Every structure is written in structure tokens, then in C-alpha cells.
PyMOL Python script that loads the backbone (N, CA, C, O; Angstrom):
from pymol import cmd

cmd.read_pdbstr("""\
ATOM      1  N   UNK A   1       4.909  -9.927  -9.989  1.00  0.00           N
ATOM      2  CA  UNK A   1       3.656  -9.278 -10.243  1.00  0.00           C
ATOM      3  C   UNK A   1       3.845  -8.723 -11.559  1.00  0.00           C
ATOM      4  O   UNK A   1       4.921  -8.248 -11.924  1.00  0.00           O
ATOM      5  N   UNK A   2       2.648  -8.787 -12.384  1.00  0.00           N
ATOM      6  CA  UNK A   2       2.732  -8.131 -13.698  1.00  0.00           C
ATOM      7  C   UNK A   2       2.261  -6.607 -13.638  1.00  0.00           C
ATOM      8  O   UNK A   2       1.385  -6.134 -12.915  1.00  0.00           O
ATOM      9  N   UNK A   3       2.970  -6.030 -14.471  1.00  0.00           N
ATOM     10  CA  UNK A   3       2.351  -4.290 -14.441  1.00  0.00           C
ATOM     11  C   UNK A   3       1.278  -4.333 -15.311  1.00  0.00           C
ATOM     12  O   UNK A   3       1.472  -5.081 -16.269  1.00  0.00           O
ATOM     13  N   UNK A   4      -0.064  -3.628 -15.281  1.00  0.00           N
ATOM     14  CA  UNK A   4      -0.926  -3.610 -16.245  1.00  0.00           C
ATOM     15  C   UNK A   4      -0.738  -2.715 -17.380  1.00  0.00           C
ATOM     16  O   UNK A   4      -0.267  -1.582 -17.278  1.00  0.00           O
ATOM     17  N   UNK A   5      -1.147  -3.296 -18.534  1.00  0.00           N
ATOM     18  CA  UNK A   5      -0.935  -2.283 -19.706  1.00  0.00           C
ATOM     19  C   UNK A   5      -2.126  -1.577 -20.086  1.00  0.00           C
ATOM     20  O   UNK A   5      -2.021  -0.869 -21.088  1.00  0.00           O
ATOM     21  N   UNK A   6      -3.278  -1.619 -19.480  1.00  0.00           N
ATOM     22  CA  UNK A   6      -4.636  -0.912 -19.884  1.00  0.00           C
ATOM     23  C   UNK A   6      -5.641  -1.226 -18.733  1.00  0.00           C
ATOM     24  O   UNK A   6      -5.470  -2.200 -17.999  1.00  0.00           O
ATOM     25  N   UNK A   7      -6.373  -0.632 -18.639  1.00  0.00           N
ATOM     26  CA  UNK A   7      -7.609  -0.491 -17.583  1.00  0.00           C
ATOM     27  C   UNK A   7      -7.643   0.356 -16.679  1.00  0.00           C
ATOM     28  O   UNK A   7      -6.678   1.119 -16.641  1.00  0.00           O
ATOM     29  N   UNK A   8      -8.577   0.510 -15.794  1.00  0.00           N
ATOM     30  CA  UNK A   8      -8.642   1.264 -14.783  1.00  0.00           C
ATOM     31  C   UNK A   8      -9.212   0.754 -13.463  1.00  0.00           C
ATOM     32  O   UNK A   8     -10.135  -0.059 -13.506  1.00  0.00           O
ATOM     33  N   UNK A   9      -8.864   1.056 -12.621  1.00  0.00           N
ATOM     34  CA  UNK A   9      -9.807   0.754 -11.169  1.00  0.00           C
ATOM     35  C   UNK A   9     -10.551   1.626 -10.841  1.00  0.00           C
ATOM     36  O   UNK A   9     -10.052   2.747 -10.742  1.00  0.00           O
ATOM     37  N   UNK A  10     -12.088   1.454 -10.534  1.00  0.00           N
ATOM     38  CA  UNK A  10     -12.476   2.133 -10.148  1.00  0.00           C
ATOM     39  C   UNK A  10     -13.519   1.445  -8.928  1.00  0.00           C
ATOM     40  O   UNK A  10     -13.415   0.239  -8.704  1.00  0.00           O
ATOM     41  N   UNK A  11     -14.383   2.161  -8.268  1.00  0.00           N
ATOM     42  CA  UNK A  11     -14.837   1.753  -6.790  1.00  0.00           C
ATOM     43  C   UNK A  11     -14.137   0.878  -6.180  1.00  0.00           C
ATOM     44  O   UNK A  11     -14.572  -0.262  -6.016  1.00  0.00           O
ATOM     45  N   UNK A  12     -12.748   1.319  -5.673  1.00  0.00           N
ATOM     46  CA  UNK A  12     -11.655   0.431  -4.880  1.00  0.00           C
ATOM     47  C   UNK A  12     -12.308   0.919  -3.527  1.00  0.00           C
ATOM     48  O   UNK A  12     -12.617   2.051  -3.154  1.00  0.00           O
ATOM     49  N   UNK A  13     -12.430  -0.469  -2.841  1.00  0.00           N
ATOM     50  CA  UNK A  13     -12.369  -0.020  -1.282  1.00  0.00           C
ATOM     51  C   UNK A  13     -11.078   0.608  -0.634  1.00  0.00           C
ATOM     52  O   UNK A  13      -9.976   0.364  -1.126  1.00  0.00           O
ATOM     53  N   UNK A  14     -11.232   1.507   0.592  1.00  0.00           N
ATOM     54  CA  UNK A  14     -10.042   1.750   1.228  1.00  0.00           C
ATOM     55  C   UNK A  14      -8.961   0.925   1.528  1.00  0.00           C
ATOM     56  O   UNK A  14      -7.779   1.263   1.466  1.00  0.00           O
ATOM     57  N   UNK A  15      -9.388  -0.152   1.849  1.00  0.00           N
ATOM     58  CA  UNK A  15      -8.023  -1.004   2.332  1.00  0.00           C
ATOM     59  C   UNK A  15      -8.179  -2.387   1.250  1.00  0.00           C
ATOM     60  O   UNK A  15      -9.200  -3.072   1.189  1.00  0.00           O
ATOM     61  N   UNK A  16      -7.208  -2.566   0.611  1.00  0.00           N
ATOM     62  CA  UNK A  16      -7.111  -3.972  -0.298  1.00  0.00           C
ATOM     63  C   UNK A  16      -6.091  -4.645   0.335  1.00  0.00           C
ATOM     64  O   UNK A  16      -5.112  -4.170   0.911  1.00  0.00           O
ATOM     65  N   UNK A  17      -6.455  -5.964   0.153  1.00  0.00           N
ATOM     66  CA  UNK A  17      -5.219  -7.013   0.916  1.00  0.00           C
ATOM     67  C   UNK A  17      -5.003  -7.918  -0.442  1.00  0.00           C
ATOM     68  O   UNK A  17      -5.673  -7.936  -1.474  1.00  0.00           O
ATOM     69  N   UNK A  18      -4.067  -8.512  -0.146  1.00  0.00           N
ATOM     70  CA  UNK A  18      -3.105  -9.181  -1.179  1.00  0.00           C
ATOM     71  C   UNK A  18      -2.670 -10.374  -0.434  1.00  0.00           C
ATOM     72  O   UNK A  18      -2.006 -10.228   0.592  1.00  0.00           O
ATOM     73  N   UNK A  19      -3.065 -11.812  -0.968  1.00  0.00           N
ATOM     74  CA  UNK A  19      -2.554 -12.873  -0.242  1.00  0.00           C
ATOM     75  C   UNK A  19      -1.969 -13.929  -1.649  1.00  0.00           C
ATOM     76  O   UNK A  19      -2.645 -14.499  -2.506  1.00  0.00           O
ATOM     77  N   UNK A  20      -0.363 -13.893  -1.442  1.00  0.00           N
ATOM     78  CA  UNK A  20       0.228 -14.485  -2.500  1.00  0.00           C
ATOM     79  C   UNK A  20      -0.326 -16.168  -2.555  1.00  0.00           C
ATOM     80  O   UNK A  20      -0.755 -16.813  -1.598  1.00  0.00           O
ATOM     81  N   UNK A  21      -0.188 -16.577  -3.805  1.00  0.00           N
ATOM     82  CA  UNK A  21      -0.222 -17.975  -4.265  1.00  0.00           C
ATOM     83  C   UNK A  21       0.405 -18.702  -3.135  1.00  0.00           C
ATOM     84  O   UNK A  21      -0.181 -19.326  -2.250  1.00  0.00           O
ATOM     85  N   UNK A  22       1.539 -18.553  -3.274  1.00  0.00           N
ATOM     86  CA  UNK A  22       2.726 -19.338  -2.729  1.00  0.00           C
ATOM     87  C   UNK A  22       3.102 -18.543  -1.334  1.00  0.00           C
ATOM     88  O   UNK A  22       3.229 -17.343  -1.577  1.00  0.00           O
ATOM     89  N   UNK A  23       3.267 -18.785  -0.265  1.00  0.00           N
ATOM     90  CA  UNK A  23       4.267 -17.990   0.939  1.00  0.00           C
ATOM     91  C   UNK A  23       5.739 -18.334   0.534  1.00  0.00           C
ATOM     92  O   UNK A  23       6.407 -19.341   0.298  1.00  0.00           O
ATOM     93  N   UNK A  24       5.913 -16.855   0.579  1.00  0.00           N
ATOM     94  CA  UNK A  24       7.681 -16.603   0.511  1.00  0.00           C
ATOM     95  C   UNK A  24       8.334 -17.327   1.255  1.00  0.00           C
ATOM     96  O   UNK A  24       8.462 -16.688   2.299  1.00  0.00           O
ATOM     97  N   UNK A  25       8.933 -18.487   1.365  1.00  0.00           N
ATOM     98  CA  UNK A  25       9.589 -19.106   2.326  1.00  0.00           C
ATOM     99  C   UNK A  25      10.960 -18.685   2.922  1.00  0.00           C
ATOM    100  O   UNK A  25      11.355 -19.089   4.016  1.00  0.00           O
ATOM    101  N   UNK A  26      11.661 -17.834   2.109  1.00  0.00           N
ATOM    102  CA  UNK A  26      12.763 -17.338   2.614  1.00  0.00           C
ATOM    103  C   UNK A  26      12.693 -15.709   3.366  1.00  0.00           C
ATOM    104  O   UNK A  26      13.545 -14.823   3.298  1.00  0.00           O
ATOM    105  N   UNK A  27      11.595 -15.697   3.958  1.00  0.00           N
ATOM    106  CA  UNK A  27      11.271 -14.468   4.924  1.00  0.00           C
ATOM    107  C   UNK A  27      12.396 -14.964   6.262  1.00  0.00           C
ATOM    108  O   UNK A  27      12.744 -16.034   6.759  1.00  0.00           O
ATOM    109  N   UNK A  28      12.686 -13.567   6.472  1.00  0.00           N
ATOM    110  CA  UNK A  28      13.712 -13.527   7.586  1.00  0.00           C
ATOM    111  C   UNK A  28      13.256 -13.531   9.054  1.00  0.00           C
ATOM    112  O   UNK A  28      14.076 -13.574   9.971  1.00  0.00           O
ATOM    113  N   UNK A  29      11.723 -13.478   9.287  1.00  0.00           N
ATOM    114  CA  UNK A  29      11.118 -13.439  10.700  1.00  0.00           C
ATOM    115  C   UNK A  29      11.167 -15.015  11.085  1.00  0.00           C
ATOM    116  O   UNK A  29      11.418 -16.050  10.469  1.00  0.00           O
ATOM    117  N   UNK A  30      10.719 -14.601  12.717  1.00  0.00           N
ATOM    118  CA  UNK A  30      10.398 -15.929  13.365  1.00  0.00           C
ATOM    119  C   UNK A  30       8.935 -16.049  13.413  1.00  0.00           C
ATOM    120  O   UNK A  30       8.242 -15.157  12.923  1.00  0.00           O
ATOM    121  N   UNK A  31       8.493 -16.922  13.879  1.00  0.00           N
ATOM    122  CA  UNK A  31       6.734 -17.131  14.083  1.00  0.00           C
ATOM    123  C   UNK A  31       6.246 -16.120  14.901  1.00  0.00           C
ATOM    124  O   UNK A  31       5.043 -15.904  14.758  1.00  0.00           O
ATOM    125  N   UNK A  32       7.027 -15.213  15.987  1.00  0.00           N
ATOM    126  CA  UNK A  32       6.468 -14.565  16.467  1.00  0.00           C
ATOM    127  C   UNK A  32       6.753 -13.187  15.908  1.00  0.00           C
ATOM    128  O   UNK A  32       5.893 -12.322  16.073  1.00  0.00           O
ATOM    129  N   UNK A  33       7.970 -12.867  15.209  1.00  0.00           N
ATOM    130  CA  UNK A  33       7.900 -11.610  14.350  1.00  0.00           C
ATOM    131  C   UNK A  33       7.424 -11.377  13.240  1.00  0.00           C
ATOM    132  O   UNK A  33       7.590 -10.277  12.712  1.00  0.00           O
ATOM    133  N   UNK A  34       6.600 -12.556  12.541  1.00  0.00           N
ATOM    134  CA  UNK A  34       6.025 -12.328  11.204  1.00  0.00           C
ATOM    135  C   UNK A  34       4.685 -11.673  11.501  1.00  0.00           C
ATOM    136  O   UNK A  34       4.502 -10.674  10.806  1.00  0.00           O
ATOM    137  N   UNK A  35       3.904 -11.903  12.169  1.00  0.00           N
ATOM    138  CA  UNK A  35       2.629 -11.315  12.376  1.00  0.00           C
ATOM    139  C   UNK A  35       2.510  -9.762  12.785  1.00  0.00           C
ATOM    140  O   UNK A  35       1.656  -8.918  12.511  1.00  0.00           O
ATOM    141  N   UNK A  36       3.753  -9.706  13.586  1.00  0.00           N
ATOM    142  CA  UNK A  36       3.920  -8.187  14.373  1.00  0.00           C
ATOM    143  C   UNK A  36       3.908  -7.518  12.803  1.00  0.00           C
ATOM    144  O   UNK A  36       2.978  -6.875  12.316  1.00  0.00           O
ATOM    145  N   UNK A  37       5.310  -7.880  12.100  1.00  0.00           N
ATOM    146  CA  UNK A  37       5.787  -6.916  10.766  1.00  0.00           C
ATOM    147  C   UNK A  37       4.457  -6.871  10.013  1.00  0.00           C
ATOM    148  O   UNK A  37       4.137  -5.795   9.507  1.00  0.00           O
ATOM    149  N   UNK A  38       3.778  -7.761   9.907  1.00  0.00           N
ATOM    150  CA  UNK A  38       2.523  -7.767   8.770  1.00  0.00           C
ATOM    151  C   UNK A  38       1.509  -6.922   9.496  1.00  0.00           C
ATOM    152  O   UNK A  38       0.769  -6.313   8.723  1.00  0.00           O
ATOM    153  N   UNK A  39       1.270  -6.715  10.827  1.00  0.00           N
ATOM    154  CA  UNK A  39       0.514  -5.980  11.406  1.00  0.00           C
ATOM    155  C   UNK A  39       0.614  -4.574  11.374  1.00  0.00           C
ATOM    156  O   UNK A  39      -0.303  -3.788  11.134  1.00  0.00           O
ATOM    157  N   UNK A  40       1.840  -4.299  11.643  1.00  0.00           N
ATOM    158  CA  UNK A  40       2.433  -3.207  11.405  1.00  0.00           C
ATOM    159  C   UNK A  40       2.214  -2.246   9.979  1.00  0.00           C
ATOM    160  O   UNK A  40       2.213  -1.015   9.943  1.00  0.00           O
ATOM    161  N   UNK A  41       2.055  -3.073   8.968  1.00  0.00           N
ATOM    162  CA  UNK A  41       1.356  -2.682   7.555  1.00  0.00           C
ATOM    163  C   UNK A  41       0.381  -1.835   7.367  1.00  0.00           C
ATOM    164  O   UNK A  41       0.336  -0.790   6.718  1.00  0.00           O
ATOM    165  N   UNK A  42      -0.643  -2.559   8.197  1.00  0.00           N
ATOM    166  CA  UNK A  42      -1.840  -1.992   7.896  1.00  0.00           C
ATOM    167  C   UNK A  42      -2.769  -1.909   9.291  1.00  0.00           C
ATOM    168  O   UNK A  42      -3.909  -1.450   9.217  1.00  0.00           O
ATOM    169  N   UNK A  43      -2.302  -2.308  10.375  1.00  0.00           N
ATOM    170  CA  UNK A  43      -2.742  -2.452  11.595  1.00  0.00           C
ATOM    171  C   UNK A  43      -2.243  -1.735  12.617  1.00  0.00           C
ATOM    172  O   UNK A  43      -1.541  -0.785  12.268  1.00  0.00           O
ATOM    173  N   UNK A  44      -2.403  -1.914  13.881  1.00  0.00           N
ATOM    174  CA  UNK A  44      -1.339  -0.973  15.049  1.00  0.00           C
ATOM    175  C   UNK A  44      -0.122  -0.738  14.750  1.00  0.00           C
ATOM    176  O   UNK A  44       0.559  -1.616  14.220  1.00  0.00           O
ATOM    177  N   UNK A  45       0.304   0.317  14.994  1.00  0.00           N
ATOM    178  CA  UNK A  45       1.846   0.648  15.310  1.00  0.00           C
ATOM    179  C   UNK A  45       2.609   0.292  16.536  1.00  0.00           C
ATOM    180  O   UNK A  45       2.092  -0.090  17.586  1.00  0.00           O
ATOM    181  N   UNK A  46       3.879   0.448  16.318  1.00  0.00           N
ATOM    182  CA  UNK A  46       4.852   0.151  17.396  1.00  0.00           C
ATOM    183  C   UNK A  46       4.570  -0.937  18.480  1.00  0.00           C
ATOM    184  O   UNK A  46       4.340  -2.097  18.138  1.00  0.00           O
ATOM    185  N   UNK A  47       4.591  -0.511  19.943  1.00  0.00           N
ATOM    186  CA  UNK A  47       4.349  -1.735  20.627  1.00  0.00           C
ATOM    187  C   UNK A  47       3.207  -2.612  20.585  1.00  0.00           C
ATOM    188  O   UNK A  47       3.250  -3.811  20.860  1.00  0.00           O
ATOM    189  N   UNK A  48       1.987  -1.847  20.160  1.00  0.00           N
ATOM    190  CA  UNK A  48       0.390  -2.292  19.907  1.00  0.00           C
ATOM    191  C   UNK A  48       0.877  -3.506  19.109  1.00  0.00           C
ATOM    192  O   UNK A  48       0.669  -4.573  19.687  1.00  0.00           O
ATOM    193  N   UNK A  49       1.549  -3.604  17.773  1.00  0.00           N
ATOM    194  CA  UNK A  49       1.541  -4.308  16.891  1.00  0.00           C
ATOM    195  C   UNK A  49       2.219  -5.827  17.550  1.00  0.00           C
ATOM    196  O   UNK A  49       1.944  -6.977  17.209  1.00  0.00           O
ATOM    197  N   UNK A  50       3.068  -5.410  18.468  1.00  0.00           N
ATOM    198  CA  UNK A  50       3.966  -6.649  19.120  1.00  0.00           C
ATOM    199  C   UNK A  50       2.866  -7.542  19.829  1.00  0.00           C
ATOM    200  O   UNK A  50       2.604  -8.721  19.593  1.00  0.00           O
ATOM    201  N   UNK A  51       2.125  -6.453  21.011  1.00  0.00           N
ATOM    202  CA  UNK A  51       1.174  -7.211  21.608  1.00  0.00           C
ATOM    203  C   UNK A  51      -0.217  -8.117  21.221  1.00  0.00           C
ATOM    204  O   UNK A  51      -0.759  -9.078  21.767  1.00  0.00           O
ATOM    205  N   UNK A  52      -0.535  -7.272  19.930  1.00  0.00           N
ATOM    206  CA  UNK A  52      -1.422  -8.028  19.236  1.00  0.00           C
ATOM    207  C   UNK A  52      -0.814  -9.444  18.339  1.00  0.00           C
ATOM    208  O   UNK A  52      -1.515 -10.450  18.229  1.00  0.00           O
ATOM    209  N   UNK A  53       0.065  -9.385  17.955  1.00  0.00           N
ATOM    210  CA  UNK A  53       0.876 -10.351  17.148  1.00  0.00           C
ATOM    211  C   UNK A  53       1.294 -11.518  18.469  1.00  0.00           C
ATOM    212  O   UNK A  53       1.307 -12.697  18.117  1.00  0.00           O
ATOM    213  N   UNK A  54       1.557 -11.279  19.635  1.00  0.00           N
ATOM    214  CA  UNK A  54       1.906 -12.316  20.810  1.00  0.00           C
ATOM    215  C   UNK A  54       0.786 -12.746  21.086  1.00  0.00           C
ATOM    216  O   UNK A  54       0.730 -13.974  21.148  1.00  0.00           O
ATOM    217  N   UNK A  55      -0.380 -12.063  21.329  1.00  0.00           N
ATOM    218  CA  UNK A  55      -1.819 -12.670  21.649  1.00  0.00           C
ATOM    219  C   UNK A  55      -2.562 -13.514  20.344  1.00  0.00           C
ATOM    220  O   UNK A  55      -3.557 -14.222  20.500  1.00  0.00           O
ATOM    221  N   UNK A  56      -1.906 -13.302  19.091  1.00  0.00           N
ATOM    222  CA  UNK A  56      -2.497 -14.327  18.101  1.00  0.00           C
ATOM    223  C   UNK A  56      -1.439 -15.557  18.146  1.00  0.00           C
ATOM    224  O   UNK A  56      -1.863 -16.697  17.957  1.00  0.00           O
ATOM    225  N   UNK A  57      -0.225 -15.354  18.367  1.00  0.00           N
ATOM    226  CA  UNK A  57       0.612 -16.551  18.581  1.00  0.00           C
ATOM    227  C   UNK A  57       0.021 -17.404  19.593  1.00  0.00           C
ATOM    228  O   UNK A  57      -0.008 -18.625  19.435  1.00  0.00           O
ATOM    229  N   UNK A  58      -0.387 -16.915  20.482  1.00  0.00           N
ATOM    230  CA  UNK A  58      -1.092 -17.422  21.556  1.00  0.00           C
ATOM    231  C   UNK A  58      -1.931 -18.521  21.545  1.00  0.00           C
ATOM    232  O   UNK A  58      -1.856 -19.728  21.773  1.00  0.00           O
ATOM    233  N   UNK A  59      -2.996 -17.467  21.103  1.00  0.00           N
ATOM    234  CA  UNK A  59      -4.549 -17.910  20.085  1.00  0.00           C
ATOM    235  C   UNK A  59      -4.477 -19.368  19.177  1.00  0.00           C
ATOM    236  O   UNK A  59      -5.291 -20.290  19.121  1.00  0.00           O
ATOM    237  N   UNK A  60      -3.381 -19.215  18.609  1.00  0.00           N
ATOM    238  CA  UNK A  60      -3.340 -20.157  17.348  1.00  0.00           C
ATOM    239  C   UNK A  60      -2.376 -21.545  17.850  1.00  0.00           C
ATOM    240  O   UNK A  60      -2.146 -22.487  17.090  1.00  0.00           O
ATOM    241  N   UNK A  61      -1.845 -21.456  19.358  1.00  0.00           N
ATOM    242  CA  UNK A  61      -1.264 -22.471  19.637  1.00  0.00           C
ATOM    243  C   UNK A  61       0.204 -22.290  19.234  1.00  0.00           C
ATOM    244  O   UNK A  61       0.877 -23.291  19.480  1.00  0.00           O
ATOM    245  N   UNK A  62       0.803 -21.376  18.736  1.00  0.00           N
ATOM    246  CA  UNK A  62       1.935 -21.305  18.273  1.00  0.00           C
ATOM    247  C   UNK A  62       3.249 -20.961  18.860  1.00  0.00           C
ATOM    248  O   UNK A  62       4.334 -20.934  18.278  1.00  0.00           O
ATOM    249  N   UNK A  63       2.935 -20.647  20.363  1.00  0.00           N
ATOM    250  CA  UNK A  63       3.706 -20.312  21.555  1.00  0.00           C
ATOM    251  C   UNK A  63       4.944 -21.280  21.421  1.00  0.00           C
ATOM    252  O   UNK A  63       6.033 -20.721  21.290  1.00  0.00           O
ATOM    253  N   UNK A  64       4.926 -22.338  21.434  1.00  0.00           N
ATOM    254  CA  UNK A  64       6.154 -23.220  21.323  1.00  0.00           C
ATOM    255  C   UNK A  64       7.102 -23.068  20.092  1.00  0.00           C
ATOM    256  O   UNK A  64       8.232 -23.549  20.162  1.00  0.00           O
ATOM    257  N   UNK A  65       6.678 -22.404  18.947  1.00  0.00           N
ATOM    258  CA  UNK A  65       7.385 -22.020  17.829  1.00  0.00           C
ATOM    259  C   UNK A  65       7.670 -20.532  17.684  1.00  0.00           C
ATOM    260  O   UNK A  65       8.048 -20.043  16.619  1.00  0.00           O
ATOM    261  N   UNK A  66       7.484 -19.866  18.742  1.00  0.00           N
ATOM    262  CA  UNK A  66       7.653 -18.333  18.242  1.00  0.00           C
ATOM    263  C   UNK A  66       9.101 -18.205  18.304  1.00  0.00           C
ATOM    264  O   UNK A  66       9.209 -16.985  18.179  1.00  0.00           O
ATOM    265  N   UNK A  67      10.145 -18.600  18.401  1.00  0.00           N
ATOM    266  CA  UNK A  67      11.582 -18.326  18.224  1.00  0.00           C
ATOM    267  C   UNK A  67      12.008 -19.035  16.790  1.00  0.00           C
ATOM    268  O   UNK A  67      13.118 -18.876  16.282  1.00  0.00           O
ATOM    269  N   UNK A  68      10.897 -19.884  16.186  1.00  0.00           N
ATOM    270  CA  UNK A  68      11.389 -20.363  14.829  1.00  0.00           C
ATOM    271  C   UNK A  68      11.514 -19.678  13.859  1.00  0.00           C
ATOM    272  O   UNK A  68      10.709 -18.749  13.793  1.00  0.00           O
ATOM    273  N   UNK A  69      12.593 -19.818  12.639  1.00  0.00           N
ATOM    274  CA  UNK A  69      11.900 -18.826  11.738  1.00  0.00           C
ATOM    275  C   UNK A  69      11.141 -19.298  10.935  1.00  0.00           C
ATOM    276  O   UNK A  69      11.354 -20.475  10.644  1.00  0.00           O
ATOM    277  N   UNK A  70      10.096 -18.672  10.335  1.00  0.00           N
ATOM    278  CA  UNK A  70       9.053 -19.066   9.462  1.00  0.00           C
ATOM    279  C   UNK A  70       9.208 -20.034   8.409  1.00  0.00           C
ATOM    280  O   UNK A  70       8.266 -20.813   8.263  1.00  0.00           O
ATOM    281  N   UNK A  71      10.443 -20.174   7.461  1.00  0.00           N
ATOM    282  CA  UNK A  71      10.939 -20.882   6.683  1.00  0.00           C
ATOM    283  C   UNK A  71      10.824 -22.471   7.182  1.00  0.00           C
ATOM    284  O   UNK A  71      10.541 -23.329   6.346  1.00  0.00           O
ATOM    285  N   UNK A  72      11.050 -22.825   8.552  1.00  0.00           N
ATOM    286  CA  UNK A  72      11.103 -23.982   8.864  1.00  0.00           C
ATOM    287  C   UNK A  72      10.044 -24.610   9.236  1.00  0.00           C
ATOM    288  O   UNK A  72      10.110 -25.797   9.554  1.00  0.00           O
TER     289      UNK A  72
END
""", "prot")
cmd.dss("prot")
cmd.show_as("cartoon", "prot")
cmd.util.cbc("prot")
cmd.orient("prot")
């Protein structure tokens, strides 16, 4: 990311998201761990993040891959 050299941000929403152009494949997370970790950034804390992530892993049909590292 580049640091801005001029300008300003006005009327910014309370929550701002960022989606990288390329997914950083060297993540140390498994399929089950990644959504829980990202959820803790801006979502529920502690065990609630883990439960929500587990629900999404199931809903998205990723349960057979929950222990696989994201890079794979």
C-alpha cells in the first residue's frame, strides 16, 4: 500500500472494508481458522466469532476442507 502524499478523507463511513486484489496465499490459517480470525477484526469477539465462522464453513460447503491450510 502507498502512503498518501496529499488530500483528505471526508464523510467516511464508520466501517470501511478492504479487499485485496490478490489473496495473500501465505496465510497461516486453515479454512476453519481464516473466517474466525477475520470475523474477530470487525465482528463478534471470542467464541462467538468461532461459532459464526463454523456456521459459514458449513453453509458454504467447505466442511470437508476445514483443516486444510488456505494456501492449498
